[in-house]
C-alpha positions as CSV (number, residue, x, y, z in Angstrom):
1,M,63.8,138.4,85.7
2,R,62.5,139.7,89.2
3,L,62.7,143.5,88.0
4,A,60.6,142.3,85.0
5,L,58.1,140.6,87.3
6,A,58.1,143.5,89.6
7,A,57.4,145.9,86.7
8,I,54.4,144.0,85.5
9,T,53.0,143.7,88.8
10,L,53.2,147.7,89.4
11,L,51.8,148.2,86.0
12,L,48.7,145.8,86.6
13,T,48.2,147.3,90.1
14,A,48.0,150.8,88.4
15,C,45.4,149.7,85.9
16,V,43.2,148.0,88.8
17,S,40.8,150.8,89.7
18,A,38.8,150.9,93.1
19,P,35.4,148.8,92.8
20,V,32.3,150.4,91.6
21,T,29.8,149.9,94.3
22,D,26.8,151.2,92.4
23,P,25.1,148.5,90.7
24,A,23.5,150.9,87.9
25,R,27.1,151.5,86.7
26,L,27.9,147.7,85.9
27,P,27.0,145.9,83.0
28,A,24.0,143.4,82.6
29,G,24.7,139.8,81.8
30,V,25.4,136.4,83.0
31,W,28.2,135.9,85.4
32,E,29.9,132.8,86.4
33,L,31.4,132.1,89.6
34,D,35.2,132.4,90.3
35,S,35.9,129.1,92.3
36,E,39.5,130.1,93.0
37,H,38.6,133.2,94.8
38,T,35.3,132.0,96.6
39,S,34.9,130.5,99.9
40,V,32.1,128.5,101.5
41,T,32.5,128.1,105.5
42,W,30.3,126.8,107.8
43,Q,30.1,126.6,111.8
44,V,28.0,124.6,114.3
45,R,28.0,124.8,117.9
46,H,30.1,121.9,119.4
47,L,29.4,120.9,123.3
48,G,28.5,124.7,123.8
49,L,32.0,125.7,123.7
50,S,32.7,126.8,120.5
51,W,31.4,127.3,117.0
52,Y,33.4,124.4,115.0
53,T,34.3,126.1,111.6
54,A,35.0,123.9,108.3
55,R,34.2,124.3,104.4
56,F,33.2,123.3,101.3
57,D,35.8,123.1,98.5
58,G,33.7,122.4,95.6
59,V,31.3,124.9,94.6
60,R,29.8,126.5,91.4
61,A,27.2,129.2,90.7
62,S,25.7,131.5,88.2
63,L,24.2,134.9,88.5
64,Q,21.8,136.8,85.9
65,F,22.0,140.4,86.8
66,D,20.6,143.6,85.3
67,P,21.6,146.7,86.9
68,A,18.3,148.4,85.8
69,N,16.4,145.7,87.8
70,P,18.7,144.2,90.5
71,E,15.6,142.7,92.2
72,A,15.0,140.5,89.2
73,A,18.4,138.8,89.8
74,E,18.6,135.1,89.5
75,L,21.0,133.3,91.2
76,T,21.9,129.4,91.1
77,A,24.4,127.6,93.3
78,I,25.6,124.2,93.8
79,V,27.9,122.6,96.5
80,D,29.5,119.6,95.9
81,A,28.7,117.8,99.1
82,A,31.7,115.3,99.1
83,S,33.9,118.4,99.2
84,V,33.4,118.8,103.1
85,S,36.8,119.8,104.5
86,T,37.4,119.8,108.2
87,G,41.1,119.3,108.1
88,D,40.8,115.7,109.6
89,P,40.3,113.2,106.6
90,D,38.7,110.7,108.8
91,F,36.1,113.2,110.1
92,D,35.5,114.5,106.4
93,Q,34.7,110.8,105.6
94,T,32.1,110.3,108.5
95,L,30.5,113.8,107.3
96,R,30.0,112.4,103.9
97,G,28.5,109.1,105.1
98,R,24.5,108.4,105.4
99,G,24.1,110.0,108.9
100,W,25.5,113.3,107.9
101,L,25.5,114.7,104.3
102,D,25.0,111.1,102.6
103,A,27.0,112.7,99.7
104,A,27.0,109.1,97.7
105,R,23.2,109.5,97.4
106,H,22.6,113.0,97.4
107,P,26.1,114.7,95.7
108,E,24.9,118.2,95.3
109,I,23.6,120.9,97.8
110,V,21.7,123.2,95.7
111,F,20.4,127.0,96.2
112,V,18.0,128.4,93.7
113,S,16.8,132.0,94.5
114,N,13.2,133.1,93.8
115,R,13.0,136.5,94.9
116,I,15.8,139.5,95.7
117,V,15.0,142.2,98.0
118,V,17.1,145.3,98.0
119,T,17.4,146.2,101.8
120,G,20.2,148.9,101.5
121,E,22.7,150.7,99.3
122,R,24.8,147.7,99.2
123,A,22.5,145.3,101.0
124,G,19.9,142.8,100.3
125,E,18.0,139.4,100.8
126,V,18.2,136.6,98.5
127,H,15.2,134.5,98.8
128,G,15.3,130.9,97.7
129,L,15.1,127.0,98.0
130,L,17.9,125.1,99.6
131,T,17.9,121.3,98.8
132,L,20.1,119.5,101.1
133,K,20.2,115.6,101.3
134,G,17.2,115.5,99.3
135,V,15.2,117.8,101.4
136,T,14.1,121.1,100.4
137,H,13.5,124.2,102.5
138,P,12.9,127.9,102.0
139,V,15.9,129.9,103.2
140,I,16.8,133.9,103.3
141,M,20.4,134.7,102.6
142,E,21.5,138.3,103.6
143,T,24.1,139.8,101.3
144,E,26.5,142.5,101.0
145,F,27.5,143.8,97.5
146,Y,31.3,144.6,97.5
147,G,31.1,146.2,94.0
148,G,32.2,145.4,90.5
149,V,35.8,146.0,88.7
150,F,37.7,145.2,85.5
151,N,40.3,142.5,86.0
152,P,43.2,143.3,83.5
153,L,44.7,140.2,84.3
154,I,42.0,138.1,82.5
155,Q,40.5,141.1,80.8
156,R,36.9,140.5,82.2
157,N,34.5,142.3,84.7
158,M,34.0,141.0,88.0
159,L,31.6,141.2,90.8
160,G,32.1,140.5,94.7
161,F,29.6,139.5,97.3
162,R,29.3,138.2,100.9
163,G,26.5,136.0,101.7
164,Y,25.3,134.7,105.2
165,F,22.6,132.6,106.3
166,E,21.5,130.0,109.0
167,I,19.7,126.7,108.7
168,D,18.4,124.1,111.1
169,R,20.4,120.9,110.3
170,T,17.5,118.7,111.9
171,Q,15.2,119.9,109.2
172,F,17.5,118.4,106.6
173,N,18.0,115.3,108.5
174,V,21.7,116.2,108.8
175,G,23.4,114.5,111.9
176,R,22.4,112.1,114.5
177,L,23.6,113.5,117.6
178,P,21.3,115.6,119.6
179,G,21.7,119.5,120.2
180,N,23.6,119.0,123.5
181,F,26.2,117.5,121.6
182,I,26.3,119.3,118.4
183,G,24.1,122.7,117.9
184,D,21.0,122.3,115.5
185,T,21.9,125.8,114.1
186,V,24.4,125.6,111.1
187,R,25.9,129.1,110.0
188,L,27.1,129.4,106.2
189,S,29.1,132.1,105.1
190,I,30.0,132.6,101.5
191,E,32.7,135.1,100.1
192,A,32.3,135.0,96.3
193,E,33.7,136.7,93.1
194,F,31.7,136.5,89.9
195,V,33.3,136.9,86.4
196,A,31.3,138.0,83.5
197,R,30.6,135.7,81.1
198,D,31.9,136.1,77.2
């Protein structure tokens, strides 16, 4: 059994080519987020001593992409506010509360793009609107395109990206502690894989 699994693993490894990093060589269409291979982490300054790091576990997104016109791409991402995860269940419950994310009344954190700017061979800016706790503000997400590849395990094409942006939590009425306890700047970092929709 182990020998058979090893043989299958070697065969699949041989079938996976290096990612294609030229968007013009990738197929157009609609891509759905592969949540199993995606992470959304956030950081906030704690007492000026460290960047406290946690994550959101529930996220979904869709991407409309045409390699002939990458600046016309459209991205919509939705994060489940109640999926905030710090490793401390009691603190998670506090963050879900009204003083912080207010997940019961505002269950979704939504980002919708409205403009894409290509800034480099594999870099770009995704301009859009972020709605958090019922408040909407424009944000700019810096992106790095990792490339695309055919995944033989699922028989689908896939894309990979990194995204990064910062927000001021006070603009979204998140948190009651002043900046000398918890910093106002929140860093958000996304590692995302998308799967071509059938």
